[in-house]
VMD Tcl script that builds the backbone (N, CA, C; Angstrom):
set m [mol new atoms 213]
animate dup $m
set s [atomselect $m all]
$s set {name element resname resid chain x y z} {
  {N N MET 1 A 28.782 -21.575 19.452}
  {CA C MET 1 A 29.633 -21.564 20.562}
  {C C MET 1 A 29.239 -22.957 21.439}
  {N N LYS 2 A 29.971 -24.008 22.160}
  {CA C LYS 2 A 29.815 -24.873 22.641}
  {C C LYS 2 A 30.480 -24.614 23.860}
  {N N ILE 3 A 29.966 -25.240 25.442}
  {CA C ILE 3 A 30.886 -24.990 26.610}
  {C C ILE 3 A 30.398 -26.504 27.450}
  {N N GLN 4 A 31.241 -26.697 28.305}
  {CA C GLN 4 A 30.914 -27.801 28.979}
  {C C GLN 4 A 30.456 -27.761 30.297}
  {N N VAL 5 A 29.742 -28.587 30.761}
  {CA C VAL 5 A 28.882 -28.265 31.986}
  {C C VAL 5 A 28.747 -29.554 32.475}
  {N N LYS 6 A 28.877 -29.571 34.252}
  {CA C LYS 6 A 28.467 -30.395 34.678}
  {C C LYS 6 A 27.302 -29.945 35.753}
  {N N VAL 7 A 26.273 -30.671 35.975}
  {CA C VAL 7 A 25.611 -30.546 36.358}
  {C C VAL 7 A 25.381 -31.470 38.094}
  {N N ILE 8 A 24.930 -30.330 39.154}
  {CA C ILE 8 A 24.510 -31.323 40.527}
  {C C ILE 8 A 23.023 -30.919 40.491}
  {N N PRO 9 A 22.374 -32.204 40.239}
  {CA C PRO 9 A 21.210 -32.342 40.519}
  {C C PRO 9 A 20.579 -31.828 42.094}
  {N N ASN 10 A 19.083 -31.360 42.442}
  {CA C ASN 10 A 18.548 -31.723 43.922}
  {C C ASN 10 A 19.565 -30.688 44.733}
  {N N SER 11 A 19.816 -29.410 44.131}
  {CA C SER 11 A 20.387 -28.590 44.736}
  {C C SER 11 A 19.137 -27.922 45.419}
  {N N LYS 12 A 19.439 -27.249 46.736}
  {CA C LYS 12 A 18.547 -26.186 47.568}
  {C C LYS 12 A 17.960 -25.263 46.487}
  {N N GLU 13 A 18.832 -24.517 46.179}
  {CA C GLU 13 A 18.858 -23.290 45.452}
  {C C GLU 13 A 19.893 -23.544 44.094}
  {N N PRO 14 A 19.398 -22.855 42.653}
  {CA C PRO 14 A 20.197 -23.224 41.537}
  {C C PRO 14 A 21.514 -21.933 42.092}
  {N N ARG 15 A 22.648 -22.672 40.944}
  {CA C ARG 15 A 23.870 -21.810 41.207}
  {C C ARG 15 A 24.702 -22.132 40.172}
  {N N VAL 16 A 25.036 -21.058 39.746}
  {CA C VAL 16 A 26.587 -20.871 37.964}
  {C C VAL 16 A 27.609 -21.089 38.663}
  {N N ARG 17 A 28.469 -21.752 38.737}
  {CA C ARG 17 A 30.036 -21.264 38.851}
  {C C ARG 17 A 31.176 -21.801 37.565}
  {N N GLU 18 A 32.104 -20.984 37.260}
  {CA C GLU 18 A 33.204 -21.822 36.534}
  {C C GLU 18 A 33.895 -21.754 37.125}
  {N N ILE 19 A 34.463 -23.412 36.942}
  {CA C ILE 19 A 35.755 -23.716 37.342}
  {C C ILE 19 A 36.946 -24.152 36.653}
  {N N GLU 20 A 37.633 -23.829 36.137}
  {CA C GLU 20 A 39.083 -24.307 34.985}
  {C C GLU 20 A 38.044 -24.359 33.719}
  {N N GLY 21 A 37.541 -23.936 33.292}
  {CA C GLY 21 A 36.691 -23.239 31.757}
  {C C GLY 21 A 35.514 -24.272 31.763}
  {N N VAL 22 A 35.092 -25.115 32.778}
  {CA C VAL 22 A 33.786 -25.695 33.185}
  {C C VAL 22 A 33.400 -25.122 33.817}
  {N N LEU 23 A 31.913 -25.140 33.001}
  {CA C LEU 23 A 30.679 -24.784 34.486}
  {C C LEU 23 A 29.758 -25.067 35.135}
  {N N ARG 24 A 29.414 -25.367 36.378}
  {CA C ARG 24 A 28.987 -26.257 37.380}
  {C C ARG 24 A 27.912 -25.542 37.700}
  {N N VAL 25 A 26.953 -26.349 37.280}
  {CA C VAL 25 A 25.839 -25.700 37.771}
  {C C VAL 25 A 24.570 -26.454 38.980}
  {N N LYS 26 A 24.060 -26.142 39.886}
  {CA C LYS 26 A 23.733 -26.872 40.761}
  {C C LYS 26 A 22.058 -26.469 40.406}
  {N N VAL 27 A 21.336 -27.575 39.951}
  {CA C VAL 27 A 19.810 -27.418 39.845}
  {C C VAL 27 A 19.083 -27.771 40.610}
  {N N ASP 28 A 18.156 -27.158 40.792}
  {CA C ASP 28 A 17.009 -27.317 41.867}
  {C C ASP 28 A 15.828 -28.266 41.425}
  {N N ALA 29 A 16.333 -29.409 40.683}
  {CA C ALA 29 A 15.167 -30.167 40.094}
  {C C ALA 29 A 15.853 -31.514 40.304}
  {N N PRO 30 A 14.977 -32.682 40.099}
  {CA C PRO 30 A 15.667 -34.079 40.398}
  {C C PRO 30 A 15.961 -34.286 38.955}
  {N N ALA 31 A 16.834 -35.244 39.020}
  {CA C ALA 31 A 17.155 -36.048 37.529}
  {C C ALA 31 A 16.755 -37.013 37.074}
  {N N LYS 32 A 15.333 -36.470 36.781}
  {CA C LYS 32 A 13.926 -37.489 36.874}
  {C C LYS 32 A 12.853 -36.874 35.662}
  {N N LYS 33 A 13.181 -37.783 34.585}
  {CA C LYS 33 A 12.187 -37.535 33.330}
  {C C LYS 33 A 12.622 -36.127 32.837}
  {N N GLY 34 A 13.794 -36.085 32.311}
  {CA C GLY 34 A 14.078 -34.462 32.170}
  {C C GLY 34 A 14.056 -34.155 32.649}
  {N N LYS 35 A 13.247 -33.132 34.275}
  {CA C LYS 35 A 12.796 -32.489 34.724}
  {C C LYS 35 A 14.737 -31.510 34.407}
  {N N ALA 36 A 15.657 -32.027 35.387}
  {CA C ALA 36 A 16.761 -31.403 35.663}
  {C C ALA 36 A 17.092 -31.027 34.028}
  {N N ASN 37 A 17.508 -31.718 33.052}
  {CA C ASN 37 A 18.023 -30.863 31.702}
  {C C ASN 37 A 17.080 -29.761 31.218}
  {N N LYS 38 A 15.861 -29.276 31.515}
  {CA C LYS 38 A 14.674 -28.651 31.236}
  {C C LYS 38 A 15.161 -27.333 32.007}
  {N N ARG 39 A 15.352 -27.683 33.584}
  {CA C ARG 39 A 15.536 -26.516 34.628}
  {C C ARG 39 A 17.183 -26.035 34.456}
  {N N LEU 40 A 18.315 -26.906 33.955}
  {CA C LEU 40 A 19.664 -26.472 33.334}
  {C C LEU 40 A 19.416 -25.490 32.248}
  {N N VAL 41 A 18.635 -25.570 31.203}
  {CA C VAL 41 A 18.561 -24.652 30.017}
  {C C VAL 41 A 18.036 -23.407 30.641}
  {N N GLU 42 A 16.936 -23.717 31.585}
  {CA C GLU 42 A 15.892 -21.932 32.259}
  {C C GLU 42 A 17.457 -21.477 32.771}
  {N N ILE 43 A 18.442 -22.195 33.492}
  {CA C ILE 43 A 18.748 -21.553 34.166}
  {C C ILE 43 A 20.544 -21.239 33.849}
  {N N LEU 44 A 20.472 -21.421 32.483}
  {CA C LEU 44 A 21.403 -21.059 31.809}
  {C C LEU 44 A 21.207 -19.817 30.855}
  {N N ALA 45 A 19.676 -20.170 30.503}
  {CA C ALA 45 A 19.205 -19.036 29.582}
  {C C ALA 45 A 19.462 -17.416 30.159}
  {N N LYS 46 A 18.886 -17.531 31.671}
  {CA C LYS 46 A 18.948 -16.288 32.725}
  {C C LYS 46 A 20.561 -15.833 32.690}
  {N N TYR 47 A 21.697 -16.983 33.373}
  {CA C TYR 47 A 22.749 -16.541 33.407}
  {C C TYR 47 A 23.465 -15.805 32.017}
  {N N LEU 48 A 23.275 -16.284 31.297}
  {CA C LEU 48 A 24.264 -16.209 29.667}
  {C C LEU 48 A 23.155 -14.755 29.316}
  {N N SER 49 A 21.580 -14.801 29.788}
  {CA C SER 49 A 21.070 -13.733 29.169}
  {C C SER 49 A 20.623 -14.161 27.241}
  {N N LYS 50 A 20.143 -15.491 26.994}
  {CA C LYS 50 A 20.273 -15.443 25.913}
  {C C LYS 50 A 18.838 -16.529 26.288}
  {N N PRO 51 A 17.891 -16.458 24.796}
  {CA C PRO 51 A 16.668 -17.098 24.949}
  {C C PRO 51 A 16.756 -18.608 24.911}
  {N N LYS 52 A 15.501 -19.051 26.120}
  {CA C LYS 52 A 15.980 -20.265 26.190}
  {C C LYS 52 A 16.315 -21.629 24.915}
  {N N LEU 53 A 15.477 -21.078 23.118}
  {CA C LEU 53 A 15.371 -21.640 22.149}
  {C C LEU 53 A 16.806 -21.751 22.031}
  {N N SER 54 A 17.718 -20.647 21.951}
  {CA C SER 54 A 19.346 -20.593 21.981}
  {C C SER 54 A 19.873 -21.557 22.447}
  {N N ILE 55 A 19.496 -22.552 23.793}
  {CA C ILE 55 A 20.363 -23.336 24.343}
  {C C ILE 55 A 19.712 -24.612 24.233}
  {N N LYS 56 A 20.886 -25.364 23.668}
  {CA C LYS 56 A 20.573 -27.053 23.575}
  {C C LYS 56 A 21.587 -27.509 23.606}
  {N N ILE 57 A 21.307 -28.893 24.263}
  {CA C ILE 57 A 22.003 -29.796 24.938}
  {C C ILE 57 A 22.459 -31.109 23.963}
  {N N ILE 58 A 24.001 -31.163 22.934}
  {CA C ILE 58 A 24.180 -32.120 22.441}
  {C C ILE 58 A 24.777 -32.868 22.708}
  {N N GLU 59 A 25.562 -33.171 23.843}
  {CA C GLU 59 A 25.841 -34.512 24.299}
  {C C GLU 59 A 25.561 -34.156 26.023}
  {N N GLY 60 A 25.657 -35.521 26.276}
  {CA C GLY 60 A 25.139 -36.188 28.160}
  {C C GLY 60 A 24.034 -36.028 28.328}
  {N N LEU 61 A 22.892 -36.098 27.752}
  {CA C LEU 61 A 21.228 -35.849 28.106}
  {C C LEU 61 A 20.729 -36.420 29.286}
  {N N THR 62 A 22.024 -37.949 29.610}
  {CA C THR 62 A 21.336 -38.521 30.765}
  {C C THR 62 A 22.878 -38.749 31.785}
  {N N SER 63 A 23.661 -37.992 31.547}
  {CA C SER 63 A 25.069 -37.850 32.299}
  {C C SER 63 A 24.780 -36.216 32.808}
  {N N LYS 64 A 25.681 -36.500 34.247}
  {CA C LYS 64 A 26.004 -35.125 35.057}
  {C C LYS 64 A 27.245 -34.328 33.900}
  {N N ASN 65 A 27.387 -34.777 33.580}
  {CA C ASN 65 A 28.866 -33.884 32.133}
  {C C ASN 65 A 28.147 -33.842 30.939}
  {N N LYS 66 A 27.883 -32.579 30.753}
  {CA C LYS 66 A 27.113 -32.248 28.808}
  {C C LYS 66 A 27.982 -31.385 28.514}
  {N N VAL 67 A 27.554 -31.512 27.421}
  {CA C VAL 67 A 27.869 -30.246 26.042}
  {C C VAL 67 A 26.795 -29.430 25.801}
  {N N ILE 68 A 26.992 -28.168 26.014}
  {CA C ILE 68 A 25.673 -27.290 25.359}
  {C C ILE 68 A 26.013 -26.202 24.143}
  {N N GLU 69 A 25.091 -26.353 23.452}
  {CA C GLU 69 A 25.537 -25.599 22.142}
  {C C GLU 69 A 24.712 -24.595 22.288}
  {N N ILE 70 A 25.155 -22.708 22.249}
  {CA C ILE 70 A 24.666 -21.988 22.058}
  {C C ILE 70 A 24.713 -20.953 20.913}
  {N N LYS 71 A 23.591 -20.683 20.835}
  {CA C LYS 71 A 23.743 -20.077 19.569}
  {C C LYS 71 A 23.323 -19.077 19.099}
}
mol reanalyze $m
mol bondsrecalc $m
mol representation Tube
mol addrep $m
């Protein structure tokens, strides 16, 4: 399954909201050295009740707009 995600880095607390079929994820990590991407996977794993290894960023590693694959 693939989902579209918009990431908002440097937020005070993590939060996930779905707006018009796109998940907006506030991440409490900076967008440097992959820290926000790593934290995004952790947040989505908890939100979707899936293991972290089943979540993979397939598009947008350096962008706020990403495509995530969930196995």
